[in-house]
N, C-alpha and C positions, 0 to 999 in steps of 0.2 A: 590321411588326406587323399592319397591316390585312389584308394578304394571308394571314397565318397564321390569324387569327381567321376570316376569310371561308372559308378552306379547311376549317377544323374544322366550321363551320356547314354547309357544303355536303356534307361527308362524312356528317354526321348526316342531312341531307336525302336523300342517296343511300340510306342504309340504311332510312330510313322509306319511301321510294318503292319500294324493293325488296320490303319487307314488304307494301305495298299491292298490288303486282303479283302476288304469290303468293296473297294472300287473295281477290282478286277473281276469280281463275281457278278457284276451288274448284268441283268437280263434286258433284252430289247425286243420289241415286236417285229414281226417279219411279214412280208407280203407272200401271197401264194404264187404259183408258177405262172398263172395267166397274167399277172401284173408285172412280171419281170421286165426291166428295161433292156434295151439292146446294150451289148457290152463289147469292148475291145481290150484284148490283152496285149500289152507291149513289152517286149524283151529287148533290151539293149545288149548286144554281144560284141565283145572285142577280144580277139585272140583266145577263144574258148574252145578250141578244137578237141580238148580232152573232155569237156563237160557238156557241150551243146547238144549232142545226140540224145543223152539221157533226159535232158530238159525237154527237148522236142517231143520225145516219145510220151512223156507225162502230159504235155499240153494236148497232144492228139487224142487223149482219152477223156478230155473234159466233157462233162454232161451239161447241155444247155439246149433250150428250145431251138428247133431248126430255123435257120436264117437270122438268128438274133446274136450270133457270136462271130467275131473275127479275131484272128491272132496275127499280130504284126511283129516280125523279127527284124530288128534294125542292126545291120552290119555296121559297126562303128569303127570303120577304118582298120579292119583286121588285116594282119600281114601273114597269118598262117592259113590253115585250110578251113577255117570257120565258115566262110562264105560258101565254099563248095559243098560242105556237109549240109548246110541249110538248104541250098538249091536242090540237092539230091533228095532230101527227106520230104520237102513240101511239094514236090512235083505231083500233080494230080489231086492234091488235097485242097479243096476249095475254100476252107476256113482260113488257110494260111496265106500270108503275103510277106515277101521279103522286100525291104527297101534299104537303100544306102543312106546313111546320115548325111545331112546337108553340110556344106562347108561352114565351119565355125565362124561366127561373127559377133562382135560386141561382147555381151556377157555370156553368150552361149559357148561353153567349152566342155570337152570330154563327154561324160555320160549325160549331163544336162542337155547338151546339144542333140545327142542321139534320141533322148526321150521327147524333146520338142519336135523333132522330125517325125517321130512316130505318132504323136498326138495330132500333128497337122494333117496326117493322112488318115486318122481314125474316123470311123463312121458311128461308133457306138456312143450311147448316152453316158455310159460308165466306162472309165478308164481303169484298168487293173495293171499293175506292174509287178514283175518279178525279175529275177536275175538268171543269166544263162548257166549258172552253176547250181540252179535250184530245180527241185522236182515238186510238182503240185499234186494234190489229190484230185480225182475225177470230179469231186463235189465242190472244189475250190471256188469257181466262178459262181455257180448257181447259189451257193450258200452266202457268199459275200454279197451278191446282188440282192438277195432276199431281205437284207437289212436296209435297203434304200426305200424307206417308208416316210411319208411326210416331208419334212424339210431337212432330211439327212443329206449331207454333201460329201462326206468322207467316211469310209469304213476301212479299218486296218485289221490285220490278222497277225497271229503268232508265227514265229519261225523257230525251228529247232535245227540241229545239225546232225549229220551222220556221225555216229559214235563208234569208234573203233578201239580206243584205249583211254588212258587217263588224260592225255593231252587234249583229245577231241571231246572227251566227256566233260572236262571242266569248262571248255568253251561253250558247250551246249547248255549247261546249267547257267552260265553267265548270260547267254542270250535270253533264256527264259526269265531270269531275274531282272534284266534290263527292260524287257518287254512287259513284264508285270508292272513295273513302275510307270512305263509309258501308257499302258492300258488303264491303270487306275487313275492316273492324273487326267487323262482324256475323258474317261467316263464320269469323273467328278467335276468336269468343267474347267480344268486347269492344265491344258495340254503343254507338254514340254518335249515330247519326242515321239517318233514312230520309226518304222523301218521300211525302206523302199522296195525290198524284195517280197513284201506282202502288204501292198498298199493299194487303195482304190479311191476314186473321187469322181464326182460328176464333171463331165467335160465343160459344162456351162460355168461351173464354179471356178475351174481352172482358168477359163478365159476372162472371168470377172476380175480376177486378180492380175490380169495382163499376161498370163503364161510365164514361162521361165525367162522369156525375153525381158519382162518388166521387173523381175526380181533380182536382187543383188546376187552375184555369183557366189556359190557355196559348194564345198566338196561334199556336203551332205544335203543334196537337193531335196530329199524327202522331208527333212526338218524344215527347210525353207518354205516349201509349199504348204505344209501343215500349218505353220504360223500365219502365213498369208491368208489362208482360208478362214482360220480362226479369227483373224482381225476383222473380217467382214461382219462378224457378230449377227449373222442372219441365218446361219445354218447349224445343224447339229453334226458333231463329229463323234463316231462310235469306235470302240475297240473291244469287241466281244471276245470272250474266252470260249472259242468254238473249235472242237476237234476237227470238224469237217473243213475248216479253212486253214489248217496247219500246213505250212510249207517247210520243206527240208532243204538245207543248203550244205555245201561242203565246207568243213572247217579249215582254218589255216593249217598248213602242214608243217610249219616250223616257227620258231620264235621271231624270226625276222619279219615274216609276213604278218604275224599276230601283232607285232609292234607297230607296223605300218597301218594296220586296220585300226588299232586303238588310237593312234595319233590322228588319223583322218577324222575319226569320230570326235576326238577331243577338240580339234581345231574347228570342226563344223559346229560343235555344240557350244562354242563361246558366246553365241547369241541367245542362249537359253534364257527364258524368263527367270525372274528372281526366285520363284518357287523352286526351280531346278537347282539353283545355287544353294538354297537352304537344305535341300535333300542331299546334295553332294557333301556339304559341310558336316551334316549329321553323320553321314557314312564315313567321311574322312576321319572325324574325331574317334568314332568307334574303332576303326581299324588301327589308328595311331595308338590308342590305349591297349589294344590287343598286342601290338608289337612291343610296347613298353612293359608288358606284364612280367616277363622274366626278371626285369630289373627292380620291380616292386612287388615281388611275389608275396602272396598271403592266401590263406584258405578262402577268405571272402572274395578276393579278386578271382580266384579260380572258379568259384560258384557263379560269379557274374559272367565270366567267360562262357561257362556251360549254358547259362541262361540265354546268352546271345546266340550261340550255335543252335539251341533249341528253337528260338524264334525263327531263324532262317529255315530250319527243317520243316516246321509246322506251317509255315507260309508257302514254301515252295512245293512240298509234296502234294497237297491237294491240286495245285495247278498242273503239275506233271501228270497226275492221275486223270484229271479231267481231259487232258490232251492225249492220253493214251501212251505216254512215254515215261511212266514211273520207273521203268527199269534203269533209266539214266541216273536216277538218284543214288546209285551205288558209287558214283563219283563225287558225291556231295562233299566229303571231307577234303578231297583234292581241290575242289572248287573253293572251299573255305580258305585254304592256304593261298590259293591263287588270288582271291579277292584282296587279301592283305597286301600282297605285292603290287598288284596293278592299280588299286585305288590310291595307294600312297605314292605311286610313281606318276599318276596321271597329270598332276599340275606341272611336273618337270618336263613332260613330253612337249608342252607348248610354251614353256616359259622363255626359252632361249632361241627356238627355231620352229617356225610354223610352216615350213616347207613340207608338202605332202606328195608322196610318190604313190601313184595308183594306176594299175593296168599299163605300166610302162610310160606313163605321163607324169610330168611334174607340175604341181600347182602351188 
């Protein structure tokens, strides 16, 4: 009986993965350079003295038509040397501007408040956001902006992580796996997620939903804005699988920070549409049966397990190759073990305590 139920669950997992593989590969038309809209990159930085300089250096290399790009760095109440590093770097660089986040009020708290401050000062038609611990490719803005054709109001990109060992390698594969699901569901018209460190949207669409001031507070402000623009039902939202838009972030350096990251995402994702819950339930049952396998071992169950692992590999490898990071797949089996642990733990992260600690603040 165990084998039959396990097989049924894996068949469901296979069809779900097949749909993801189709959605993530969807292609979209692009505009030429002469048609590019003006753009503003916004980076909210809080106590990022260890990372901000590498991020600023990558932003300084961005390619975009003269006079059409500005870069706003928002110092979000930093108590370290972040502000000094920003001031020193941007001196004499006319595309850069530093502002201090406004005083929090109402629903505006933390990073959401800093982003709202940046958008208020932005002049560009397109708003692009990334994080202060991220580096971007020189082509990031120009390629993202090229997808704004017709009634497109939001374009998202993939993020990977610097890989140094098994711990960071499994996080990188997890990122790509989660963003594959986000990309596929968005491209198939059923958005459930995106990531704020590689996100863009029309400023006019942002103000149409009332901005962050009008949205309920969330520790995952990216998801909140995605769903608000989606509810307008008048714009297209895209999530292309494009190597030129890939952003690289720094992984969590220990289990404590990884736990806090996952808990923040879990709490913020509680408002996910029903489609998202179905996807999670399918995955949860799959990993639950994988965990139970040693107690109900049989040769058939082992073959089903191998089939599941093969599904993951043959879905994830082409995506990694398309993004130019296929070398990270050497951590695939570490990631498979990690998936079992964290997927099965996820409901318990929010079941009894929804307090989130992020960047030294408690929400």
